[in-house]
C-alpha positions in Angstrom: 103.9 143.2 100.4 107.8 142.9 98.8 109.7 146.2 98.1 112.1 146.5 95.0 115.4 146.6 96.1 117.3 149.9 97.0 120.9 151.1 95.1 123.7 149.4 96.8 125.6 151.4 99.6 128.9 153.0 98.5 131.7 153.6 101.1 134.9 155.4 100.5 138.1 154.2 102.2 141.5 156.0 101.9 143.7 154.2 99.3 146.9 152.6 100.7 149.7 154.0 98.3 149.4 157.7 97.0 150.1 156.3 93.8 147.6 156.0 90.8 147.4 152.5 89.6 145.1 151.0 87.1 141.7 150.3 87.8 141.4 146.7 89.5 137.5 144.8 90.5 137.1 142.0 92.9 134.2 140.6 93.3 133.1 138.6 96.1 129.7 136.8 95.7 128.6 134.8 99.0 125.8 133.2 97.6 122.7 133.7 95.0 119.5 135.6 95.4 118.2 138.4 97.9 119.7 136.5 100.9 123.0 136.6 99.6 124.6 139.8 99.3 127.2 140.3 97.1 130.4 142.7 97.7 132.7 144.6 94.9 135.9 145.8 95.6 137.3 148.5 93.7 140.5 150.6 92.9 140.0 153.2 90.6 142.9 154.6 88.9 141.1 158.1 88.7 141.2 158.9 92.6 142.7 158.0 95.8 140.5 155.6 97.3 138.8 152.4 97.9 135.3 152.1 97.2 133.6 148.9 98.4 130.1 148.4 96.9 128.3 146.1 98.7 124.7 144.8 97.5 122.9 145.3 101.0 119.3 147.4 101.1 118.9 150.3 103.2 116.3 150.1 106.3 113.4 149.5 106.5 113.6 148.2 102.6 116.1 145.5 103.1 114.8 143.9 106.2 111.1 144.0 104.4 112.6 142.2 101.5 115.0 139.8 102.7 112.3 139.0 104.9 109.6 138.7 102.8 111.9 135.7 100.9 112.9 134.3 103.8 109.2 133.7 104.7 108.5 132.7 101.2 112.0 130.2 100.8 110.9 128.3 104.6 107.3 127.9 104.0 108.0 126.7 100.2 110.5 124.0 101.6 109.1 123.0 104.4 105.6 122.9 102.5 107.8 120.6 100.0 109.6 118.5 102.6 106.2 117.8 104.2 104.9 116.9 101.0 108.1 114.6 100.3 107.4 112.5 103.3 103.8 111.7 102.4 104.8 110.3 99.2 107.5 107.9 101.1 104.6 107.3 103.0 102.0 106.4 100.1 105.5 104.8 98.1 105.5 102.2 101.4 102.1 101.5 101.6 102.5 100.1 98.0 105.5 98.3 98.5 104.1 96.5 101.6 100.9 95.7 99.5 102.9 94.2 96.8 104.7 92.4 98.8 102.4 91.3 101.1 99.2 90.4 99.0 100.7 90.0 95.5 98.3 92.1 93.3 95.5 93.1 95.5 92.4 94.6 94.9 92.8 93.8 90.9 88.9 93.7 90.0 89.5 94.8 85.9 90.8 92.1 83.7 91.4 95.3 81.0 94.0 96.8 83.2 95.5 94.3 85.3 98.1 96.4 86.2 95.4 98.2 88.0 95.9 97.3 91.5 96.0 99.2 94.7 99.6 98.5 95.2 100.7 100.0 91.7 98.1 103.5 92.1 99.6 103.5 95.5 103.6 103.1 94.2 103.0 105.5 91.5 101.1 108.1 93.2 104.0 108.1 95.8 106.7 108.0 93.2 105.3 111.1 91.8 104.8 113.0 95.0 108.6 112.5 96.1 109.7 113.2 92.9 108.1 116.7 92.8 108.7 117.4 96.5 112.1 116.9 96.1 112.0 119.2 93.2 110.4 121.5 95.3 113.0 121.2 98.4 115.8 121.8 96.0 114.6 124.4 94.2 113.6 126.5 97.7 116.9 125.7 98.9 119.5 126.8 96.4 117.0 129.4 95.1 117.8 128.1 91.8 115.2 129.4 88.8 115.2 126.3 87.0 114.4 124.4 89.1 111.6 127.0 90.8 110.6 126.7 87.3 110.6 123.2 87.3 108.7 122.8 89.8 106.4 125.5 88.7 105.1 123.7 86.0 105.0 120.0 86.6 102.5 121.2 89.3 100.9 123.2 87.3 100.5 120.1 84.7 99.6 117.9 87.4 96.6 120.5 88.4 95.5 120.7 85.0 95.3 117.1 84.1 93.3 117.0 87.6 90.7 119.6 86.6 90.5 117.6 83.1 89.8 114.3 84.2 87.3 115.4 86.6 85.7 117.1 84.2 85.6 114.4 81.5 84.1 112.2 84.6 81.3 114.2 84.9 80.5 114.6 81.5 80.9 111.2 80.9 79.5 109.5 83.8 77.1 107.5 82.0 79.3 106.3 79.7 81.4 105.4 82.1 79.3 103.5 84.5 78.6 101.2 81.6 82.3 100.7 80.8 83.0 100.2 84.1 80.1 97.6 84.9 81.2 95.5 81.5 84.7 95.7 82.5 84.2 94.3 86.1 82.1 91.6 84.6 84.8 90.5 82.2 87.0 90.2 85.4 84.7 87.9 86.9 86.2 85.0 84.3 88.8 85.2 85.7 88.0 84.6 89.2 89.7 81.9 90.9 91.8 81.2 87.8 95.9 81.1 88.0 98.2 83.7 88.3 95.0 85.7 89.4 95.1 86.1 92.7 94.9 89.5 93.4 91.2 89.6 91.8 90.4 86.5 93.4 90.8 88.1 97.1 89.7 91.6 95.6 86.1 90.2 94.5 85.9 88.1 98.0 86.8 91.1 99.5 84.3 93.4 98.7 81.2 90.8 98.3 81.8 90.0 102.0 82.1 93.6 103.1 79.7 95.0 100.9 77.6 91.7 101.6 76.4 92.2 98.1 77.1 89.4 94.8 78.1 89.7 91.2 78.3 93.3 89.4 74.5 93.6 88.8 73.2 90.4 90.5 74.2 87.6 91.3 73.5 85.9 88.1 76.5 87.5 86.8 78.5 84.3 88.1 76.2 82.1 86.3 77.5 83.0 82.8 81.0 82.9 84.3 80.8 79.0 84.6 78.5 78.3 81.7 75.0 79.2 82.6 75.7 76.7 85.9 73.6 77.9 89.3 76.5 78.8 91.1 78.3 82.0 92.9 81.7 81.7 95.0 81.7 81.5 98.6 82.2 85.0 99.2 78.3 85.6 98.0 77.1 83.7 101.0 75.5 84.5 104.0 76.6 82.0 106.4 79.5 79.3 105.3 78.1 75.6 104.3 79.1 73.0 102.3 75.6 73.5 100.1 75.3 77.4 100.3 77.0 77.8 96.8 74.3 76.1 95.4 71.3 77.4 97.3 70.0 80.9 95.8 68.2 81.4 99.3 71.7 81.6 101.4 73.3 84.1 98.7 73.4 88.2 99.0 71.0 89.6 96.7 72.4 93.1 96.1 74.5 94.2 93.4 78.1 95.3 94.1 78.1 98.3 92.2 75.3 99.8 93.2 76.7 99.0 96.5 80.0 100.5 96.3 78.2 103.4 94.6 75.7 104.2 97.8 79.5 103.9 99.9 81.0 106.2 97.8 77.6 108.1 98.1 77.8 108.2 101.7 81.2 109.5 102.0 81.5 112.5 99.6 81.8 114.6 102.3 84.9 113.2 103.5 86.1 112.6 99.7 84.8 116.2 99.1 86.9 117.8 102.1 89.8 115.6 100.9 89.9 116.6 97.0 89.7 120.1 98.8 93.0 119.8 100.9 94.5 118.3 97.4 93.2 121.0 95.7 94.8 123.6 98.4 98.0 122.5 98.8 98.6 122.1 95.0 98.0 126.1 94.9 100.1 126.6 98.0 102.8 124.9 96.1 102.4 127.1 92.4 102.1 130.3 94.5 104.8 129.9 96.0 107.4 128.6 93.7 106.1 131.5 91.8 106.9 134.0 94.6 109.8 132.8 95.0 111.3 132.6 91.0 110.3 136.2 91.0 112.2 137.4 93.9 115.3 135.3 92.6 114.5 136.6 89.2 114.0 140.1 90.0 117.4 139.8 92.5 119.8 138.4 90.1 118.6 141.3 87.5 119.6 144.1 89.8 123.3 142.3 91.0 124.1 141.4 87.5 
């Protein structure tokens, strides 16, 4: 628990001159915040002496108050440093995917930029900016930076909650839209400038042993009602497997992916819980430090 600051200590030192002179006030400001006390030196004209006012706290309140802020400051800085480093890693993965794989994992024809590389780079950039704001605010004890960090992190947290609520309430509509969108993306398979989409579909069908969005007949419409599927739909690769329905995977890819997500729901839940805890800790730390710094500035002013 943090205690409010106590009144400053006043020390009296004999004035070097016996003559009464006008008041002179010198203020030495070492820094800002509770961890950087201020020193005021006054030469009053009404008395023979030197007054030194120091913004220090009497024990044990001094140690508790300064220790409280120091603890919050260190935790917030380390927390945001790890946050920033994580953002660097995510951004690096996105850049690597963009350079080595092109527009990899692009399944949607409505949102061709919605690729794995783009998602990684955008997420990494956001994490880096938020983490940098937190580190800078914690290091400088700057109220504006701390408040900005608090507002940005709170906004992201609220947007995530709203997105989750919309997904849960409109799940059926999302399923229908996703299937329709993915089916439209089949028309771009193996076409020019759509290497990422082609690789993505081949990867999904090979890994999940499935064919098409709802079933393998989705590929017939792509080829104008022609009995044809891509080679990634074949149980075994051969020269005639693409025209022989007996050698195709029969499971729909959309349902197989949904089943895989359901089987790994516990891992995703743990990951989501970790993200929520990290964001809540960042919000709490930033507001605690903001309040402490604001209290200190009001006191010393």
